All heavy atoms as a GROMACS GRO file, in nm:
protein
  241
    1MET      N    1   9.791   4.987  -0.781
    1MET     CA    2   9.824   4.928  -0.912
    1MET      C    3   9.976   4.903  -0.922
    1MET      O    4  10.020   4.808  -0.982
    1MET     CB    5   9.781   5.022  -1.024
    1MET     CG    6   9.630   5.048  -1.024
    1MET     SD    7   9.532   4.896  -1.039
    1MET     CE    8   9.568   4.854  -1.209
    2THR      N    9  10.052   4.991  -0.859
    2THR     CA   10  10.199   4.975  -0.866
    2THR      C   11  10.242   4.845  -0.798
    2THR      O   12  10.327   4.774  -0.847
    2THR     CB   13  10.269   5.094  -0.798
    2THR    OG1   14  10.226   5.213  -0.862
    2THR    CG2   15  10.418   5.085  -0.813
    3GLY      N   16  10.178   4.815  -0.683
    3GLY     CA   17  10.215   4.693  -0.611
    3GLY      C   18  10.187   4.570  -0.695
    3GLY      O   19  10.267   4.478  -0.700
    4THR      N   20  10.072   4.568  -0.764
    4THR     CA   21  10.038   4.453  -0.848
    4THR      C   22  10.139   4.437  -0.960
    4THR      O   23  10.183   4.326  -0.989
    4THR     CB   24   9.897   4.471  -0.908
    4THR    OG1   25   9.805   4.487  -0.801
    4THR    CG2   26   9.857   4.350  -0.988
    5GLY      N   27  10.180   4.546  -1.020
    5GLY     CA   28  10.278   4.540  -1.128
    5GLY      C   29  10.411   4.487  -1.078
    5GLY      O   30  10.476   4.409  -1.144
    6THR      N   31  10.450   4.531  -0.957
    6THR     CA   32  10.576   4.486  -0.901
    6THR      C   33  10.572   4.336  -0.875
    6THR      O   34  10.667   4.264  -0.907
    6THR     CB   35  10.605   4.560  -0.769
    6THR    OG1   36  10.610   4.699  -0.796
    6THR    CG2   37  10.738   4.518  -0.711
    7VAL      N   38  10.463   4.289  -0.819
    7VAL     CA   39  10.449   4.145  -0.792
    7VAL      C   40  10.456   4.066  -0.922
    7VAL      O   41  10.524   3.963  -0.930
    7VAL     CB   42  10.316   4.117  -0.719
    7VAL    CG1   43  10.292   3.966  -0.710
    7VAL    CG2   44  10.319   4.179  -0.579
    8ALA      N   45  10.388   4.116  -1.026
    8ALA     CA   46  10.389   4.047  -1.155
    8ALA      C   47  10.532   4.041  -1.211
    8ALA      O   48  10.574   3.939  -1.264
    8ALA     CB   49  10.297   4.117  -1.254
    9ASN      N   50  10.606   4.152  -1.196
    9ASN     CA   51  10.744   4.154  -1.246
    9ASN      C   52  10.832   4.055  -1.170
    9ASN      O   53  10.914   3.985  -1.229
    9ASN     CB   54  10.803   4.296  -1.232
    9ASN     CG   55  10.746   4.389  -1.336
    9ASN    OD1   56  10.706   4.347  -1.443
    9ASN    ND2   57  10.743   4.517  -1.305
   10VAL      N   58  10.813   4.048  -1.038
   10VAL     CA   59  10.894   3.956  -0.956
   10VAL      C   60  10.862   3.812  -0.994
   10VAL      O   61  10.952   3.730  -1.013
   10VAL     CB   62  10.867   3.980  -0.806
   10VAL    CG1   63  10.933   3.870  -0.723
   10VAL    CG2   64  10.919   4.118  -0.766
   11VAL      N   65  10.732   3.780  -1.005
   11VAL     CA   66  10.692   3.644  -1.040
   11VAL      C   67  10.745   3.608  -1.179
   11VAL      O   68  10.799   3.499  -1.200
   11VAL     CB   69  10.538   3.630  -1.036
   11VAL    CG1   70  10.494   3.495  -1.092
   11VAL    CG2   71  10.488   3.648  -0.893
   12GLY      N   72  10.733   3.700  -1.274
   12GLY     CA   73  10.783   3.675  -1.409
   12GLY      C   74  10.933   3.652  -1.408
   12GLY      O   75  10.984   3.563  -1.477
   13GLY      N   76  11.005   3.731  -1.330
   13GLY     CA   77  11.150   3.716  -1.321
   13GLY      C   78  11.189   3.582  -1.261
   13GLY      O   79  11.280   3.516  -1.309
   14LEU      N   80  11.116   3.540  -1.157
   14LEU     CA   81  11.147   3.410  -1.095
   14LEU      C   82  11.118   3.296  -1.191
   14LEU      O   83  11.195   3.201  -1.200
   14LEU     CB   84  11.062   3.394  -0.968
   14LEU     CG   85  11.104   3.484  -0.851
   14LEU    CD1   86  11.006   3.466  -0.735
   14LEU    CD2   87  11.246   3.453  -0.807
   15LEU      N   88  11.008   3.306  -1.266
   15LEU     CA   89  10.974   3.201  -1.363
   15LEU      C   90  11.082   3.193  -1.472
   15LEU      O   91  11.125   3.085  -1.510
   15LEU     CB   92  10.838   3.230  -1.426
   15LEU     CG   93  10.720   3.207  -1.331
   15LEU    CD1   94  10.590   3.251  -1.399
   15LEU    CD2   95  10.710   3.060  -1.290
   16ALA      N   96  11.125   3.310  -1.520
   16ALA     CA   97  11.228   3.312  -1.625
   16ALA      C   98  11.358   3.254  -1.571
   16ALA      O   99  11.424   3.175  -1.638
   16ALA     CB  100  11.248   3.455  -1.672
   17LEU      N  101  11.396   3.291  -1.448
   17LEU     CA  102  11.519   3.241  -1.390
   17LEU      C  103  11.511   3.090  -1.371
   17LEU      O  104  11.605   3.017  -1.401
   17LEU     CB  105  11.542   3.309  -1.254
   17LEU     CG  106  11.673   3.268  -1.184
   17LEU    CD1  107  11.793   3.304  -1.269
   17LEU    CD2  108  11.682   3.338  -1.049
   18GLY      N  109  11.396   3.042  -1.321
   18GLY     CA  110  11.378   2.899  -1.302
   18GLY      C  111  11.388   2.823  -1.434
   18GLY      O  112  11.447   2.716  -1.440
   19LEU      N  113  11.330   2.881  -1.539
   19LEU     CA  114  11.334   2.815  -1.670
   19LEU      C  115  11.478   2.808  -1.721
   19LEU      O  116  11.520   2.704  -1.773
   19LEU     CB  117  11.247   2.893  -1.769
   19LEU     CG  118  11.244   2.835  -1.910
   19LEU    CD1  119  11.188   2.693  -1.908
   19LEU    CD2  120  11.160   2.923  -2.001
   20ILE      N  121  11.554   2.916  -1.703
   20ILE     CA  122  11.694   2.917  -1.747
   20ILE      C  123  11.774   2.812  -1.671
   20ILE      O  124  11.852   2.736  -1.729
   20ILE     CB  125  11.755   3.058  -1.725
   20ILE    CG1  126  11.690   3.156  -1.823
   20ILE    CG2  127  11.906   3.054  -1.745
   20ILE    CD1  128  11.727   3.301  -1.795
   21VAL      N  129  11.753   2.805  -1.539
   21VAL     CA  130  11.825   2.706  -1.457
   21VAL      C  131  11.788   2.565  -1.500
   21VAL      O  132  11.873   2.478  -1.514
   21VAL     CB  133  11.795   2.728  -1.308
   21VAL    CG1  134  11.852   2.614  -1.224
   21VAL    CG2  135  11.850   2.862  -1.262
   22TYR      N  136  11.657   2.542  -1.525
   22TYR     CA  137  11.611   2.409  -1.567
   22TYR      C  138  11.675   2.369  -1.699
   22TYR      O  139  11.723   2.257  -1.714
   22TYR     CB  140  11.458   2.412  -1.580
   22TYR     CG  141  11.402   2.283  -1.635
   22TYR    CD1  142  11.386   2.173  -1.552
   22TYR    CD2  143  11.367   2.273  -1.770
   22TYR    CE1  144  11.335   2.054  -1.603
   22TYR    CE2  145  11.317   2.154  -1.821
   22TYR     CZ  146  11.301   2.045  -1.737
   22TYR     OH  147  11.253   1.929  -1.789
   23LEU      N  148  11.678   2.462  -1.795
   23LEU     CA  149  11.739   2.431  -1.925
   23LEU      C  150  11.888   2.406  -1.910
   23LEU      O  151  11.944   2.316  -1.973
   23LEU     CB  152  11.714   2.548  -2.021
   23LEU     CG  153  11.569   2.564  -2.065
   23LEU    CD1  154  11.555   2.690  -2.151
   23LEU    CD2  155  11.520   2.442  -2.142
   24PHE      N  156  11.955   2.484  -1.825
   24PHE     CA  157  12.099   2.466  -1.803
   24PHE      C  158  12.128   2.327  -1.745
   24PHE      O  159  12.215   2.255  -1.792
   24PHE     CB  160  12.150   2.574  -1.707
   24PHE     CG  161  12.297   2.558  -1.676
   24PHE    CD1  162  12.392   2.594  -1.769
   24PHE    CD2  163  12.338   2.508  -1.553
   24PHE    CE1  164  12.527   2.580  -1.741
   24PHE    CE2  165  12.473   2.493  -1.524
   24PHE     CZ  166  12.567   2.530  -1.619
   25ILE      N  167  12.048   2.287  -1.644
   25ILE     CA  168  12.067   2.155  -1.584
   25ILE      C  169  12.037   2.045  -1.686
   25ILE      O  170  12.107   1.945  -1.693
   25ILE     CB  171  11.976   2.141  -1.459
   25ILE    CG1  172  12.023   2.238  -1.350
   25ILE    CG2  173  11.979   1.997  -1.407
   25ILE    CD1  174  11.929   2.242  -1.231
   26ALA      N  175  11.933   2.066  -1.767
   26ALA     CA  176  11.897   1.966  -1.868
   26ALA      C  177  12.011   1.949  -1.969
   26ALA      O  178  12.034   1.839  -2.018
   26ALA     CB  179  11.770   2.009  -1.940
   27LEU      N  180  12.081   2.058  -1.999
   27LEU     CA  181  12.193   2.049  -2.094
   27LEU      C  182  12.315   1.983  -2.030
   27LEU      O  183  12.384   1.904  -2.093
   27LEU     CB  184  12.231   2.190  -2.142
   27LEU     CG  185  12.133   2.251  -2.242
   27LEU    CD1  186  12.170   2.398  -2.267
   27LEU    CD2  187  12.132   2.176  -2.373
   28VAL      N  188  12.339   2.015  -1.901
   28VAL     CA  189  12.458   1.961  -1.834
   28VAL      C  190  12.438   1.814  -1.796
   28VAL      O  191  12.529   1.733  -1.809
   28VAL     CB  192  12.489   2.045  -1.708
   28VAL    CG1  193  12.603   1.982  -1.629
   28VAL    CG2  194  12.526   2.187  -1.750
   29ARG      N  195  12.315   1.780  -1.749
   29ARG     CA  196  12.289   1.643  -1.705
   29ARG      C  197  12.168   1.586  -1.777
   29ARG      O  198  12.063   1.568  -1.717
   29ARG     CB  199  12.263   1.642  -1.553
   29ARG     CG  200  12.384   1.688  -1.472
   29ARG     CD  201  12.346   1.706  -1.326
   29ARG     NE  202  12.462   1.746  -1.248
   29ARG     CZ  203  12.514   1.670  -1.151
   29ARG    NH1  204  12.461   1.555  -1.120
   29ARG    NH2  205  12.620   1.713  -1.086
   30PRO      N  206  12.181   1.558  -1.907
   30PRO     CA  207  12.067   1.508  -1.985
   30PRO      C  208  12.021   1.370  -1.938
   30PRO      O  209  11.906   1.332  -1.960
   30PRO     CB  210  12.120   1.502  -2.128
   30PRO     CG  211  12.269   1.494  -2.114
   30PRO     CD  212  12.302   1.574  -1.988
   31GLU      N  213  12.109   1.295  -1.873
   31GLU     CA  214  12.069   1.161  -1.828
   31GLU      C  215  11.965   1.166  -1.717
   31GLU      O  216  11.899   1.068  -1.688
   31GLU     CB  217  12.190   1.082  -1.782
   31GLU     CG  218  12.252   1.131  -1.652
   31GLU     CD  219  12.349   1.247  -1.673
   31GLU    OE1  220  12.363   1.291  -1.789
   31GLU    OE2  221  12.410   1.291  -1.575
   32LYS      N  222  11.950   1.284  -1.652
   32LYS     CA  223  11.855   1.295  -1.542
   32LYS      C  224  11.713   1.311  -1.594
   32LYS      O  225  11.617   1.296  -1.518
   32LYS     CB  226  11.891   1.419  -1.457
   32LYS     CG  227  12.022   1.402  -1.383
   32LYS     CD  228  12.004   1.324  -1.255
   32LYS     CE  229  12.133   1.324  -1.175
   32LYS     NZ  230  12.118   1.256  -1.046
   33PHE      N  231  11.697   1.345  -1.723
   33PHE     CA  232  11.564   1.374  -1.775
   33PHE      C  233  11.519   1.268  -1.875
   33PHE      O  234  11.603   1.203  -1.935
   33PHE     CB  235  11.565   1.511  -1.842
   33PHE     CG  236  11.592   1.622  -1.745
   33PHE    CD1  237  11.722   1.662  -1.717
   33PHE    CD2  238  11.487   1.684  -1.677
   33PHE    CE1  239  11.747   1.764  -1.626
   33PHE    CE2  240  11.511   1.786  -1.587
   33PHE     CZ  241  11.641   1.826  -1.561
   0.00000   0.00000   0.00000
């Protein structure tokens, strides 16, 4: 069960990081979207 929780935390962290990066790029280069 610990391994599953760790994987879920890693996936959640990557999704959150990707979303932050996407929003940052969208703010810096709005003409791309």
